N, C-alpha and C positions, 0 to 999 in steps of 0.2 A: 539593557539587553532587549532585543526584539525577537529572539527565538521563541516560537510557540510550540510547546511539547504536544499539544493536541493536534497540530498540523502534521507533525512527524508521525504521530500514532495513526492518524487517518490515512496518511500516505502508505505506511507500512501495511495496513490492513488491505488496501487496494492492491499493493504489490503481491500480497499473498493470494488474493483473488485471481490475479493474472499469472500466477505461478512464476513469479520473478523473485530473485534473491536480492536485487538491488536496482537502482535506477539512476542514470546520469542526467543531470539537469544543467543545460547551458542557459546563458542569459541572452536569448535571441528569440526571434519569431520565425514564421514560415518563409520570410523573405531575407533571412540572414542579416537582420537589422541590428545596428548597435543600440539605438534607442527604440524601445518597444512600447506598445499600448498597454494600458493597465491589465487587460485580460491575459497578457503574456508575461507578467511579472511572476513567473513560477518559482524562480530561485528565491525571491524575497518571501513568497508565501511559505515555502517549505523550510527555509533556514533562518529567516530574519535579516539576511544581508541585503541592503538596499542600494549598494553601489551600482554603477552603470557598466561594470565589466567583471566577469568572474564565471566560474563553473562550480557545480556541486555534485556530490554523490551521496545517496542514501542507501545504506544496507540495513539488514534486519536489526543489528545491534550497534551500529556506528554510522557516522555521517561526517562529511567534511566539505569545506568551501575552499576554493583555490583562487587567489587574487594576485595582481602584480603590485609593485611597490607603491602605487598611488593610494592603495586601499588598506594597507596593513594596519593602520591605526583605527580606521573606521570599522573594519571587520572585527577587530579585537573588542571594540566597544559594543558591537551589536550582537555578537553571538554568545550564547550560553555554552561555554566550552565543555560543560559536563554532558551536553547533548550533541553539539556540532563542533568538530575541530576546524581550525583554519590553517592554511599553509601558503607560503609564497610559491607560485606555480613553477618557478625555476628551481627553487631549493628542494621542493618535494612535489613533483608533478602528479597530476591526477592519476595517470596510468600507473605510475609506480605505487601510489597509495592503494589503488584498487587491486593490483596484483599482490600487494602485501596483505591486504585484508580479506579479499575473497578467496574461496577455496575451490579446488578442482571440482568440476561438475556443476558449479553454480551458473545461474542464468542472470545476466545483467541486461536490463532493458534500456532502450533509448528511443527517442522519437525521431524517425527519419525525416520529418518535416523541419526539424530543428538541428540538422547536421548536414555537413557537406559530404560529398562522396569520398573525398580524400580522407576526411576524419573517420568515416565509417570503415574504410579499408584499413587504415593504419591501426585504429583501435581494435577492430575485429581480429586482425592478425596478432597483435600484442597479447590480447586476452587468450586467444586460441593456443598460443605457445605455452600458456600456463594452465591449459585445460579448462578455461572459462569461456562460456558461450555468450556472444553479444546478440541480443534479440531485438529486432525491430518491432515496436508495438503498433497495433492497429489504432489504438486510442490511448492518449496520454493519461497515465494514472493520476497525475496531479489534477487534471481537469475533472476527473471523476471524484476525487477526494475534496476538492475545493468547492464547498457548498455555496459560497456567496461570490463566486468568480464573476467579475464584471463582464458584460457583453462587449463585443467589438463595437467600435464607434459607428454611429450612423450619421455623422456630420455630412452635410451636403458637399459635393464637389463643386468647384468653380473654375472658370477658365483663367489662364495666365496669358493674356493677349500678346501678340508679337511686339507691341509697343514696349513691353517689359522684357520679353523673351528674346527679341532680336531675330526671330525666325518663326515661321508658321509651322504647325505640326505636319502639314503636307510636305514642306521643304525638308523637315527632319526625316520623315519617313522615306523620302526620295533618296537622301544620302545613305540612310541605313540599308535600303533595298540594294543600292549599288554595292555596298560593302558585303552584303550577304551573297550576292551573285558572284563576287570575286572569290569568295570562300567556298563556293559550290553548295551553299545552303539554300533551302527553300523557305525557311522561316527561322526565327530566333525566339526562344522562350525568355521573357524578361521577368525576373523575380524581384529585383531590388525595387523598393518603393519609390526612391527618388529617380530611378531610371524610367519607370512607368510615368511618373509625373512629368519628367523632362520631355520624353518622347512625344507625349500627347498634349503638352502645354495645359496640364490640369493640376490643380492643387486641392487640398482638403485639410482638415484639422484632426486627422485620425491618430496621430502620434504626438504626444506632448512636446510642444516647442518646435516641431518639424512639420511643415505644411504639405504633407503627402497623404494620398488615399491608400486604404488597404485594398490592394488590387494586384492582380497579375495581368500580363499582356503577352500576346503572341504577335510579333511583327513579321509580315510576310515579305518575300523578295519581290512581290508584285505591287508593293507600296500600300497594301491594305493591312489592317490590324484587327485584332480581337481584344477587347477589354473585359476582364472578368472582375466584376464588382457587384456588390449588393445594389440592386436596382432602386431600392428605396433612397439611395444617396444621390440619384440623378434627377435633375429637373429639365424642363424643355430647353432652357438656354444652353445647358451643357451638351445636350444631345445635338443641338444645332451646331455648336462649336466642334464637336467630334466629327460631324459630317457623315455622309453615307458610305465612306470607305472604312469606317471603324464600326465593326459589329460589337454590340454589347451583349454579354452573357452573364448569368449569375456567377458569383464567385464560386459557388458550390459545384459548378459544371467544369471547373478548370481541369481536373485530373481526367475526367471523361473525355475532354477534348484532346488531351495528350494521348490517350489510348487510341482515339480515332486517327490522329496523325500517324501513330505507329502502325496501325492496321493498313494504312495506305502506303506504308513504306517510305515516308517522307524523310528527307535529309534535314536534320534540325540542329542548329547551332545552340549549344548549351555551355554556359560558363560554370566550370567546376567550383569556382570561388564564391559565386553568388546565387546559384540555383541549388535548392536543397536535394538531399539524396533521394527523396521520394519522386522528384521530377525525373531524375536519371533512371530510376528503376521502372517507373511507369512507362516512359518512352521506350526503353530498351526491351522490356518484357513484351511490349505490344508490337515490336518489330521495326521501330524507327532506326535510321542510321544516324548515329550521334557524331556531330562534328564539335569537338571541344575547342573553345576559343573564348576570348574575353567578350563580356557583354558589350554589344556594339554601341551602346549609349554612353559608356563610361568616359572614354577619352573626349568625344565631342562635348559632353556635358562639362568636363573639366576645363576645356579650352573656351573660356568666356569670349563671346563675340563683342563687337564694338559697343552695341547697345547695353549688354550686360556689364561691360567694364565701366561705362559711364554711369550706369545705374548704381553700381556699388560705390563709385566715388561720391555720388549724390547722397546715398544712404549713410555713408561714413561721415560726411560733413554734418548732416542732420544729427546723427547719433553722437558724434564727438562733441557737438555743442551741448547736448543733453548731459553727457558725462562731465563736461567741464562745469556746467551749472551745479551738478551734484557735488563735485569736489569742492567748489566754493562754499556750498551749504554745509558740507561735512566739516570743513575747516572751522566754521563758526560754531557748529553744534557739538562736535565730538568732545572738545575740552570741558563742556558743561557737566559731563559725567553721567548723563541720563540716556544717551543714545545706545541702542543695542543692535545686534546683527540683523534681526528681523526689521527693526525700524529703518535702518539704513537701506536695506534691500527694497522695502516698500517705497521709500522716498525716491530712489533711483527709478523704479517703475513709474511712479507718478510723473516724474519729470519727462521720461521718455514718452509717456502717453499724451503729454501736452502737445506734441507735434500733430496729433490727429491722424498720423500715418502709420503708427505702430500696429502691426497685426498680431504679434505675439513676441515673447522673449525667445531667443534662439536656444536657450538651455536654462535650467534652474540656476539662478544667480548664486555664485559662491561668495557669500558675505561672511568673511572670516576674521575674527578678532583674536589677537594674541596667539595662543597655542593652536587654535583652529586654523590659522593661516599656514601651518605646517602640514595640513592635509590638502593635497593638491585638488581633490575632488570633493571637498567638504560640502555638505548640504545642511543648512541651518533648519532647525525645527524648534518648536516651543520648549522641548526638553533640553536641547543643547544650547539654546540662545544665550550668548554672552554679551555683556556690556563692553563698549570700547573704552579701555582704560588708558590713563595717562602713561606715557613713555612706553607704549606697546604699539606694535605694528597692526595695521588693518589692511587686509587684502580683499579686493572686490574684482571678481571675474564675471563678466556679464555680456549680454549681446541682445540684439533686436532682430526681429523678422519684419522686413518692409517689402512691399511689392517689387521694389527695384534693387533689393540687395539684402544680404545677411551679414550681420556684424558680430564681432567677438573681440573683446578688449579686456585686459587686466591692468589694474593700477594698484600699487602698493604705497601706502602713506604711513607716516609716523604721527601718532597723536602725542604731542609733547616733544620730548628730547630722545633721540636714538642713542644706543650704545655705540662704541667704536666698532664692535663686531658687526652690528646691524649695518652700519655705513660701509664697512669694507665689503661685506657680502652683497649688499645692494649695488655697489659700484662695480663689482665684478660681473654681476648679472647684466647691468647696463652696458658695460664694455662688450660683453658677448652679443647683446642685442644689437648694438650699433655695428659691430664687426660683421654680423650676418647681413644686416639690412643694407650695408654699403658694398657687399661683395659683388664682383662681376665674375661671370663664369661662362665657359664655352658651351655651345650647343651639345647636347648629349649628356650633360652632367645630371646626376641623380641627387636627390635630397640627402642620401646617405653620405655622399662625398662632401656635403656642406655642413653636416651636423657638428663636427668637432670645432668649427670656427666659433660657434656660440658657446661652447663649453670650455675653451682653452683658458680664459681668465680664472675659472673655478678650478680647473685641473692644476693650475700653477701652484695651488695651495692644498691640493688633495681633496677638493670638494667636487660634487656632481649633483645631478638630479635624475630621478627615476621615471621620467616621461619623455616623450618625443619633443623635439624642438619646434616642429611645425606640422600642422595638419591642413589638408585641403578644406576649402569652404565653398559651399554652393551659392547659387543665385536664387534667393527666396526658396531655398531648399535646405538640405542638411548642413548643419554647422561643422560636421565632420564629414568630409567628402574625399573619396579616393579618385584615382590611384596615387596622386602626388602626396608625398610626405617628406619631412626632414627629420630623420631619426638615425640612431646608431645602426640598426639592423633592418634587413628585409625591405629596403626602399630603393630598388634599382630602376624605378621608372624615371626616365629623363624629364626634367622640368621643361615645360614649353610655354611659349608666349600665350598669355591669356589665363594661365592658371593662377588661382588665388590661394595663398597659404598664410598660416599664422607664423609669427616670429616670437617665440615665447620661452626663452630660457628662464630658469628659476633656481632657487635654493631653499631647502626646508630643514630647519633644525627642530627635531621632534620635541614637542612639549614646550616650545618657546616661541618661535616665530617662523614665518614663511615669506618668501619674496618671489614674485613673478612679474615680469614686464612683457606685455603682449600687444603687438600691433598686427594688423593684417597687411600683407604685401601682395602686389600683382607682378607677375613675371612679364617683362617687356624686353623686346629686342633692342640692343644698343644701336643708336642711330649712326655712329661714325663707322666708316669703312675700315676694316681690319683684316688681318690674315685669316682669322677664324670668325665665324658668326658667334657673337657674344650676347649674353643676356644679363639683365640687372633687375633689381627689385624697385618697383614704385611703391612708396609708402602710402597706404590708404587711410590709416588711423591718425587722427589729430586730436589729442587731449593732453592736458598737463601731466608732467611727471614731477614728483615731489623732490626738489633739489635739497631739502633738508636731510635726505638720506644719502646724498652723494658726497663722497670724499673727493672733492674737486682736484686735490693735489695728485690724485692717482690717475687722472685722465690726461691723455696727451692733447695737444692742440687740435688735432683732427677730431678727436672724440668730443672735445668741448664744443667745437663748431657744429658737429653733427647733432649733439644734444640740443643746441639752441634751435637749429633749423628743422629737425625732424620731430622733436618731442615737445617743444614749447614749454620749457621748464616752469614748474609751479612756483610762483612768487608769493611769499607771505605778505600779509598787510603790515 
């Protein structure tokens, strides 16, 4: 258990000081990020839950964490349920819990820098209907109670040249300026860290495994820009790279600049999904005209240009060779009975680093033996570290950050001999993986329309998995990138040429084993002339798949052929 009662006590004391009866704790930062810096791990500090997605609430005498299906086992292991409850967010939503627990007249706080405007409006209305007041705090009470809270990163920024990016920042600002003019906007507020990094061709190491700077930006319709960043992070080379059309201001001056734009009555494009509620309120209160629309960087960033596409191919060949070397080593070492999860992850990192080109891993490696493989987002530590045992499954989900591309790959292997159940489940996951990877689809198709293709072999026998089938991937940026996704719900964005996604169906049997097969794919236009414009997936990931887990008799001839050509099946000595 990771719950610290002293942290809860300190937070409750601070809530009392601020005349609050409770506080809502999202797992995000001021930029609506999925992965956050150490300073923003407020949910982990308050409750002990260290997963990468979830929300929490702390009241005077109760507290709870809300997670999705990926984290139900982890959250149960980490929380002291005498202090903090946990719930699946669909089965018992945060708002329902809060209206059940809070009483009329109580004041529940939230940080407007850690919330979207739509969340603020929906939550405020729901609580008000129960006589509960939602209060925007001026200062986060967790920051006041967290005595040893880490400082935000001061890692230096560096340029991502056009040789890797495929376009100069001047060219990007020109395209964005045109888009702003078409929408009648004089400027756009950019809050997402990877959008700031992409637009200005800058990178940093401010977020673990994601090469982005802690910064805001304002992009003007006249092709100029303002970057708000701690100036201690800049050197002369980066200033030269930014040029004289990019003004640099302290990060602390950001909201004052928004007030200035409002006082001048500017028309500002703001994205309600990626800009926090304080941005909306600051601009609106100061008199700005708000034009709600999508962050103008999101779609251009998702549509990788020819340079980025070739870069990701090169990065995947390099990375696939490293993973292949690791799998060969694993086959020799695992049966000896001494290898554990931490040792395997360390060896994989060592092999990747031998290329001399690895800048970072793209997320914490999921090195999961036996029952831990049933945890889709398991994170190994000294306390949880298991040995790789004979006749048990080992799952490794990992990736690398290279200047020319970001990788993400999952391989599942058997140490020893699999059960018939393992083979059947693995083969069904493989069939779904192949079916999705070889699907052709017409222009305008969203990832939601493709998701069932990967699940069908599992659905045939009443099985499924509780995560999306595919997420977008950046170019030396975030390993989880929108707006493209392949999932059951909420993914109506059409897939376009140049988008990179994962193809990762899985199956997880709690307490026993887990299976996932993940490659990255690139959306490409089909070359032949047809009645409709058609797209297909180019496979980017090349590393062996363990055929000892495959029930070959369950594969059709087409699936066998695809297995050989796409996955390069793992052959035992």
